[in-house]
C-alpha positions as CSV (number, residue, x, y, z in Angstrom):
1,M,99.4,0.2,167.1
2,L,97.4,0.2,170.4
3,R,98.1,3.9,170.8
4,F,96.7,4.5,167.3
5,I,93.5,2.5,168.1
6,H,93.1,4.4,171.4
7,A,93.5,7.7,169.6
8,L,91.1,6.8,166.9
9,T,88.5,5.7,169.5
10,R,89.0,8.9,171.4
11,A,88.5,10.9,168.2
12,K,85.3,9.0,167.4
13,L,83.9,9.7,170.8
14,T,84.7,13.4,170.4
15,V,82.9,13.6,167.1
16,C,79.9,11.8,168.5
17,L,79.7,14.1,171.4
18,G,80.0,17.0,169.1
19,F,77.1,15.8,167.0
20,L,75.1,15.3,170.2
21,V,75.8,18.8,171.4
22,V,74.8,20.2,167.9
23,A,71.6,18.1,167.9
24,V,70.6,19.3,171.3
25,Q,71.6,22.9,171.1
26,P,69.0,24.2,168.6
27,R,66.2,23.2,171.0
28,A,67.6,25.4,173.7
29,E,68.0,28.3,171.3
30,S,64.7,27.9,169.5
31,P,62.4,30.9,169.6
32,L,59.7,28.7,171.0
33,Y,61.7,28.4,174.2
34,A,63.0,32.0,174.2
35,Q,62.8,33.8,177.5
36,E,62.2,37.5,178.0
37,V,63.3,39.2,181.2
38,I,61.0,42.2,181.9
39,K,61.7,44.8,184.5
40,L,58.3,46.0,185.8
41,T,57.2,49.5,186.8
42,L,53.6,50.4,187.1
43,D,53.7,52.4,183.9
44,S,55.4,49.6,181.9
45,A,53.0,47.0,183.3
46,V,50.1,49.2,182.2
47,D,51.6,49.6,178.8
48,I,52.0,45.8,178.4
49,A,48.4,45.2,179.5
50,M,47.1,47.9,177.1
51,G,48.9,46.3,174.2
52,R,47.6,42.8,175.0
53,S,44.1,43.5,176.3
54,Y,41.3,41.9,174.2
55,R,38.8,44.3,175.8
56,I,40.8,47.4,174.7
57,K,41.1,46.0,171.2
58,Q,37.4,45.3,171.0
59,L,36.7,48.9,172.2
60,E,39.1,50.3,169.6
61,L,37.2,48.3,166.9
62,G,33.9,49.6,168.3
63,I,35.1,53.2,168.0
64,E,36.2,52.5,164.4
65,S,32.8,50.9,163.6
66,T,30.8,53.8,165.2
67,H,33.0,56.3,163.3
68,Y,31.9,54.7,160.0
69,W,28.3,54.9,161.1
70,L,28.7,58.6,161.7
71,K,30.4,59.0,158.4
72,S,27.5,57.2,156.7
73,R,25.0,59.5,158.3
74,Q,27.0,62.7,157.6
75,A,27.1,61.6,154.0
76,S,23.3,62.0,153.9
77,L,23.9,65.8,154.0
78,K,25.5,65.6,150.6
79,S,24.2,65.1,147.1
80,K,22.9,61.7,146.0
81,I,22.4,60.4,142.5
82,S,20.1,57.6,141.9
83,M,18.4,55.9,138.9
84,N,15.3,53.7,138.6
85,L,15.0,51.5,135.6
86,S,12.1,49.6,134.1
87,A,13.6,47.7,131.2
88,P,11.1,46.5,130.3
89,E,7.8,46.3,132.2
90,I,5.5,43.9,130.2
91,K,1.8,43.5,130.7
92,S,-0.6,41.3,128.8
93,I,-3.6,41.1,131.1
94,S,-7.4,41.6,131.3
95,E,-8.8,44.1,133.8
96,T,-12.2,45.3,134.7
97,K,-12.8,49.0,133.8
98,W,-15.8,51.3,133.7
99,N,-17.1,52.3,130.3
100,S,-19.0,55.6,130.7
101,T,-20.5,55.2,127.2
102,I,-22.4,52.1,128.0
103,E,-22.4,52.9,131.7
104,K,-21.2,49.6,133.0
105,D,-18.0,47.7,133.7
106,E,-16.3,45.7,131.0
107,I,-13.3,43.5,130.8
108,V,-10.6,45.1,128.8
109,H,-7.4,43.2,127.6
110,S,-4.3,45.3,127.4
111,N,-0.9,44.4,125.9
112,T,1.7,46.9,126.8
113,R,5.5,47.3,127.0
114,L,7.2,50.0,129.1
115,W,10.8,51.1,129.1
116,Q,11.4,53.9,131.6
117,V,14.4,55.7,133.2
118,D,14.1,58.0,136.2
119,L,17.3,59.8,137.0
120,S,17.5,62.0,140.1
121,L,20.2,64.2,141.7
122,S,18.9,65.1,145.2
123,Q,20.4,67.4,147.8
124,P,19.1,68.1,151.4
125,V,18.2,71.7,151.9
126,I,20.6,73.3,154.4
127,L,20.1,76.9,155.5
128,F,22.9,78.6,157.6
129,G,24.4,75.2,158.2
130,Y,21.1,73.8,159.5
131,P,19.4,70.9,157.7
132,T,15.7,71.8,157.2
133,N,14.5,68.2,156.6
134,G,13.6,69.2,153.1
135,Y,15.1,68.0,149.7
136,L,15.7,69.7,146.4
137,S,16.3,67.5,143.4
138,L,16.9,67.7,139.7
139,N,15.1,64.9,137.9
140,N,14.8,63.5,134.4
141,K,12.0,61.1,133.5
142,M,12.1,59.3,130.1
143,Y,10.1,56.4,128.8
144,K,8.9,54.5,125.8
145,Y,5.3,53.2,126.0
146,L,4.1,50.5,123.5
147,Q,0.5,49.4,123.2
148,Q,-0.6,46.5,121.1
149,N,-4.4,46.3,120.5
150,G,-4.6,45.2,116.9
151,D,-2.5,48.3,116.0
152,K,0.8,49.1,117.4
153,E,1.0,52.5,119.1
154,I,4.3,54.0,120.5
155,D,4.6,57.0,122.7
156,F,7.9,58.6,123.8
157,Y,8.1,61.0,126.8
158,N,10.8,63.2,128.2
159,R,10.6,65.4,131.2
160,L,13.3,67.5,133.0
161,F,12.2,69.2,136.2
162,L,13.1,70.5,139.6
163,K,11.4,69.1,142.7
164,F,11.2,70.6,146.2
165,Q,9.9,68.6,149.1
166,Q,9.5,70.0,152.6
167,P,7.6,68.6,155.6
168,F,6.3,71.0,158.2
169,L,5.4,70.5,161.9
170,L,7.6,67.3,162.1
171,P,10.8,66.6,164.0
172,N,13.9,67.1,161.9
173,N,14.9,63.4,161.5
174,L,17.9,64.2,159.3
175,K,19.5,66.4,162.0
176,N,18.5,64.1,164.8
177,N,20.0,61.0,163.2
178,I,23.3,62.8,162.6
179,E,23.4,64.1,166.2
180,D,22.5,60.6,167.5
181,A,25.4,59.1,165.6
182,E,27.8,61.7,167.0
183,L,26.6,60.9,170.5
184,D,27.2,57.2,169.8
185,L,30.7,57.9,168.7
186,E,31.5,60.0,171.8
187,R,30.0,57.3,174.0
188,S,32.3,54.7,172.4
189,E,35.3,56.9,173.0
190,L,34.3,57.4,176.7
191,D,33.8,53.7,177.2
192,Y,37.3,53.2,175.8
193,I,38.8,55.7,178.2
194,T,36.8,54.2,181.1
195,D,38.1,50.7,180.4
196,R,41.7,52.0,180.2
197,V,41.4,53.6,183.6
198,N,39.8,50.5,185.0
199,L,42.6,48.4,183.6
200,I,45.2,50.7,185.3
201,D,43.3,50.1,188.6
202,D,43.4,46.3,188.1
203,I,47.0,46.2,187.1
204,A,48.0,48.5,190.1
205,D,46.4,46.0,192.5
206,D,48.6,43.2,191.3
207,Y,51.7,45.4,190.9
208,Y,51.5,46.7,194.5
209,D,51.0,43.2,195.8
210,L,54.2,42.2,194.1
211,F,55.9,45.4,195.3
212,D,54.7,44.5,198.9
213,V,56.4,41.1,199.0
214,Q,59.5,42.3,197.1
215,Y,60.0,45.2,199.6
216,K,59.5,42.8,202.5
217,S,62.2,40.6,201.0
218,D,64.6,43.5,201.2
219,I,63.5,44.2,204.8
220,Y,64.2,40.6,205.8
221,R,67.5,40.6,203.9
222,R,68.6,43.6,206.0
223,Q,67.4,41.9,209.1
224,R,69.4,38.7,208.2
225,E,72.5,40.8,207.5
226,N,72.2,42.5,210.9
227,L,71.7,39.1,212.6
228,E,74.7,37.7,210.8
229,K,76.8,40.5,212.1
230,A,75.4,39.9,215.6
231,V,76.3,36.2,215.3
232,E,79.9,37.2,214.5
233,V,80.0,39.6,217.5
234,A,78.4,37.0,219.8
235,Q,80.8,34.3,218.8
236,S,83.8,36.6,219.5
237,I,82.3,37.4,222.9
238,V,81.7,33.7,223.7
239,A,85.2,32.8,222.6
240,A,86.5,35.3,225.2
241,N,83.9,34.4,227.8
242,P,82.5,30.8,227.5
243,D,80.0,31.4,230.2
244,R,78.0,33.6,227.8
245,G,77.6,30.7,225.3
246,I,73.8,31.0,225.4
247,E,74.0,34.4,223.6
248,S,75.4,32.8,220.5
249,A,72.7,30.2,220.5
250,Q,70.0,32.9,220.9
251,V,71.3,34.9,217.9
252,Q,71.5,31.7,215.8
253,V,67.8,31.0,216.5
254,E,66.9,34.5,215.5
255,L,68.9,34.2,212.3
256,T,67.3,30.9,211.5
257,N,63.8,32.4,211.9
258,A,64.9,35.4,209.7
259,R,66.1,33.0,206.9
260,E,62.9,31.0,207.1
261,Q,60.9,34.3,206.7
262,M,63.0,35.1,203.7
263,L,62.3,31.7,202.1
264,K,58.6,32.3,202.7
265,T,58.8,35.7,201.1
266,H,60.6,34.3,198.1
267,A,57.7,31.8,197.6
268,E,55.2,34.7,197.8
269,I,57.3,36.6,195.2
270,R,57.0,33.6,192.8
271,Q,53.2,33.5,193.4
272,E,52.7,37.2,192.9
273,S,55.0,37.2,189.8
274,A,53.0,34.3,188.3
275,R,49.7,36.2,189.0
276,I,50.9,39.4,187.3
277,K,52.3,37.5,184.4
278,Q,48.9,35.9,183.9
279,R,47.3,39.4,184.2
280,L,49.7,40.8,181.6
281,Q,49.1,37.7,179.4
282,L,52.8,36.9,179.3
283,T,54.1,33.4,178.4
284,P,55.2,31.0,181.2
285,E,58.8,31.3,179.8
286,D,58.9,35.0,180.4
287,S,60.4,36.3,183.6
288,V,59.5,39.5,185.5
289,Y,61.2,41.3,188.3
290,L,60.6,44.5,190.2
291,V,62.9,46.9,192.0
292,P,60.9,48.4,194.8
293,E,61.8,52.1,194.5
294,V,60.2,54.5,197.0
295,K,58.9,57.8,195.5
296,I,57.0,60.3,197.6
297,T,56.0,63.5,195.9
298,P,54.5,66.0,198.3
299,I,51.2,67.2,196.7
300,A,49.0,69.9,198.0
301,I,45.4,69.1,196.9
302,D,42.9,71.8,196.3
303,V,39.7,69.9,197.1
304,E,37.4,72.2,195.2
305,K,39.6,72.1,192.1
306,A,39.8,68.3,192.3
307,V,36.0,68.2,192.4
308,E,35.9,70.4,189.3
309,Y,38.3,68.0,187.6
310,G,35.9,65.1,188.5
311,Y,32.8,67.0,187.2
312,A,34.6,68.0,183.9
313,M,36.5,64.8,183.1
314,R,34.7,61.8,184.7
315,P,33.2,59.9,181.7
316,V,30.3,58.8,183.8
317,L,28.8,62.3,183.9
318,R,29.4,62.9,180.2
319,K,27.8,59.6,179.4
320,L,24.8,60.5,181.5
321,A,24.7,63.8,179.7
322,I,24.7,61.9,176.4
323,D,21.8,59.7,177.7
324,R,19.9,62.8,178.6
325,R,20.4,64.3,175.1
326,K,19.4,61.0,173.5
327,N,16.3,61.0,175.6
328,E,15.6,64.5,174.4
329,I,16.0,63.4,170.8
330,D,13.7,60.4,171.4
331,L,11.1,62.8,173.0
332,N,11.4,65.1,170.1
333,N,10.9,62.3,167.6
334,S,8.0,60.9,169.5
335,T,6.1,64.2,169.0
336,G,6.0,63.5,165.3
337,W,4.7,60.0,165.4
338,D,1.1,59.9,164.3
339,A,0.9,63.7,164.7
340,F,-0.5,66.6,162.7
341,H,1.9,67.6,159.9
342,V,1.9,69.1,156.4
343,N,3.9,68.0,153.3
344,L,4.6,70.5,150.6
345,E,5.8,69.3,147.2
346,M,6.5,71.5,144.1
347,T,7.9,70.7,140.7
348,Y,8.8,72.9,137.7
349,G,10.3,71.9,134.4
350,L,10.0,71.0,130.8
351,E,8.4,68.1,129.1
352,R,7.7,66.7,125.6
353,Q,5.6,63.8,124.3
354,D,5.7,62.4,120.8
355,D,5.4,59.2,118.8
356,R,8.9,59.8,117.4
357,F,12.0,59.6,119.6
358,A,13.9,62.4,117.8
359,Q,11.1,64.9,118.4
360,I,11.1,64.7,122.2
361,W,14.2,66.8,122.4
362,D,12.6,69.9,120.7
363,D,9.8,72.3,121.4
364,Y,9.4,71.6,125.1
365,D,6.3,72.5,126.9
366,G,6.3,74.0,130.4
367,S,5.2,71.8,133.3
368,Y,4.7,72.3,137.0
369,S,2.8,70.9,140.0
370,V,2.0,72.0,143.5
371,S,0.7,69.7,146.2
372,L,0.0,70.5,149.9
373,N,-1.0,67.5,151.9
374,A,-2.0,67.5,155.6
375,Y,-2.4,64.6,158.0
376,V,-4.8,65.3,160.8
377,P,-5.1,62.7,163.7
378,I,-8.5,62.8,165.3
379,W,-8.6,60.2,168.0
380,D,-6.2,57.5,169.2
381,W,-7.4,56.8,172.7
382,G,-4.5,58.7,174.2
383,R,-1.8,56.6,172.6
384,S,0.4,59.4,171.4
385,K,0.2,61.4,174.6
386,A,1.0,58.3,176.8
387,R,4.0,57.5,174.6
388,T,5.3,61.1,174.8
389,D,4.7,61.2,178.6
390,G,6.7,58.0,179.0
391,Y,9.7,59.7,177.2
392,R,9.3,62.7,179.5
393,V,9.5,60.6,182.6
394,T,12.6,58.8,181.3
395,L,14.2,62.2,180.7
396,K,13.4,63.3,184.3
397,R,14.8,60.0,185.7
398,T,18.1,60.6,183.8
399,E,18.3,64.2,185.2
400,L,17.8,62.9,188.8
401,Y,20.5,60.3,188.2
402,I,22.9,63.0,187.0
403,E,22.2,65.0,190.2
404,E,22.8,61.9,192.3
405,R,26.1,61.0,190.6
406,R,27.4,64.5,191.0
407,S,26.8,64.4,194.7
408,Q,28.4,60.9,194.9
409,I,31.4,62.1,192.9
410,R,31.9,65.1,195.2
411,S,31.8,62.9,198.3
412,D,34.2,60.3,196.8
413,I,36.7,63.0,195.8
414,I,36.6,64.7,199.2
415,N,37.3,61.3,200.9
416,A,40.0,60.3,198.5
417,A,41.8,63.7,199.0
418,A,41.5,63.3,202.8
419,N,43.0,59.8,202.6
420,L,45.8,61.0,200.4
421,D,46.7,63.9,202.7
422,D,46.7,61.5,205.7
423,Y,48.9,58.8,204.1
424,Q,51.2,61.4,202.6
425,Q,51.9,63.1,205.9
426,R,52.4,59.7,207.7
427,A,54.7,58.5,204.9
428,L,56.9,61.7,205.0
429,N,57.2,61.4,208.8
430,M,58.1,57.7,208.8
431,Q,60.6,58.2,205.9
432,K,62.6,60.4,208.3
433,S,62.4,57.7,211.0
434,L,63.5,55.1,208.4
435,E,66.8,56.9,207.9
436,L,67.6,56.6,211.6
437,V,66.8,53.0,212.4
438,Q,69.7,51.5,210.5
439,Q,72.1,53.9,212.3
440,I,70.6,52.9,215.6
441,S,71.2,49.2,214.8
442,D,74.8,49.9,213.8
443,V,75.4,51.8,217.1
444,G,73.7,49.1,219.1
445,M,76.0,46.5,217.4
446,K,79.0,48.5,218.5
447,Q,77.7,49.0,222.0
448,Y,77.0,45.2,222.4
449,Q,80.5,44.4,221.3
450,E,81.8,46.9,223.9
451,G,79.5,45.3,226.5
452,T,77.5,48.5,227.3
453,I,74.2,46.9,226.3
454,S,72.9,43.3,226.5
455,L,72.1,40.9,223.6
456,H,68.4,41.4,224.4
457,D,68.7,45.1,223.8
458,L,70.5,44.5,220.5
459,L,67.9,42.1,219.3
460,Q,65.2,44.6,220.2
461,M,66.9,47.2,218.1
462,I,67.2,44.9,215.1
463,N,63.5,43.9,215.5
464,R,62.5,47.5,215.9
465,Q,64.2,48.3,212.6
466,K,62.3,45.6,210.9
467,E,59.0,46.6,212.4
468,T,59.6,50.3,211.4
469,E,60.4,49.3,207.9
470,L,57.3,47.1,207.7
471,N,55.1,49.9,209.1
472,F,56.6,52.3,206.5
473,L,55.9,49.9,203.7
474,Q,52.2,49.7,204.7
475,V,51.9,53.5,205.0
476,Y,53.8,53.9,201.6
477,L,51.5,51.5,199.9
478,G,48.5,53.3,201.4
479,Y,49.9,56.6,200.0
480,R,50.4,55.1,196.5
481,R,46.9,53.5,196.5
482,S,45.2,56.7,197.8
483,L,47.0,58.7,195.1
484,L,45.8,56.2,192.5
485,S,42.3,56.4,193.9
486,L,42.2,60.2,193.7
487,M,43.4,59.9,190.1
488,I,40.6,57.5,189.2
489,E,38.0,59.7,190.9
490,T,39.1,62.9,189.1
491,Y,40.7,61.5,185.9
492,Y,43.6,63.8,186.7
493,D,47.2,62.7,187.4
494,F,48.3,65.0,190.2
495,E,51.8,63.6,190.2
496,S,52.4,64.3,186.5
497,R,49.9,67.3,186.4
498,I,48.0,66.1,183.4
499,S,44.5,64.8,182.7
500,L,44.2,61.2,181.8
501,I,42.2,62.1,178.7
502,D,45.1,64.2,177.4
503,K,47.6,61.6,178.4
504,F,45.7,58.9,176.5
505,R,45.4,61.1,173.4
506,S,49.2,61.8,173.4
507,T,50.0,58.1,173.6
508,S,47.4,56.9,171.1
């Protein structure tokens, strides 16, 4: 009986523990606490940042918005149909009018009703693909006019006619507005490209900081492994010769310092990982790691060709060219403000007026009109000239700024190319030395064990290996950063041999 009770109690405890595990387990597997482990390369970090950047998304929406504005202005080159309705226009008022019979003003009361429809199909006039700023339209005007002054009088009117309107000696506003919208769209696209490149630069700073501490961790790990081997050798020597016991203690001190340096580097890795996670807008539960792979691609830079890349692909120069063109458009528009101009308007068509609606569709009469109006400014105290001169000065200032920026771009590219050439040569030279230092340490370990060199000499070899690797790291990071700097200055990836503009287009 007691055995049965113990077995039953044990079974109850097992069931309770099972429920407890089931109750706790979903929290650990909940998506809210899911953890993603991400292996970082510079390209993958940039891709993550691009996908999560609010600034990039805002610029993409800005491009879309500007595209619709351009589409709206381009639609002004197409036909437009419009209708004006007066349904009805009622008047019952008294007005003062001149009576030529009695030769004096008199107050006349009118009571009228007007129903009118004006239908128009208009089309900008375009010759050889060039909008002329004029319009050609097909129009229909129809109304019913009722007058009640004791008697009721009704008039019906119908007119179908063509109208041609053309201003002369004025800027072509239609053409200028469309070109201005095209320039706005191009500027939005250039801003987008510029921000993407700036984001690459920002991400690269954090990435190479993490690369730096991660590579240092590998350097200190190799130092620790060498010192651990030295400890084993020293202990075997001390076991055979107790008088050399100090050597084992010296190596232990060096090993302790190396381990402490590794712990410090691990803390720096955590800090840099947290920083880049924040930059990439990852969740705190996500984990990132980096494998520091060394890649040196010998590149021969043609400086003049690099300068040409900078001139052709740097958005800053194209944006300045856009500013210059927009200033030219503003200058052109300003010449038409309050300036001499002529407006020509011609109509030709058919019309019919009758007191019966059914009759206005038969026996049309011809109708036409021609008007030529001119506006002649006489004196404005120099206002128009001063305004135009102001736009001319703005245009000259933009041209000077373009010249200055071209000179600055050339200087920056020449310096970036020189830095890359220097770091590249140093990195290639040190990479050869890097292959030898580990071999030297291994040979030194064997010589120390054989007694041909002292412990001091061995520790110097191990320390020299560490210093060589640290020096190579700094030179290599200088090489990668100078290569990135040249890419940003020229908007050309010399490693992949592709322009950044084409690269972004292929990935968009």
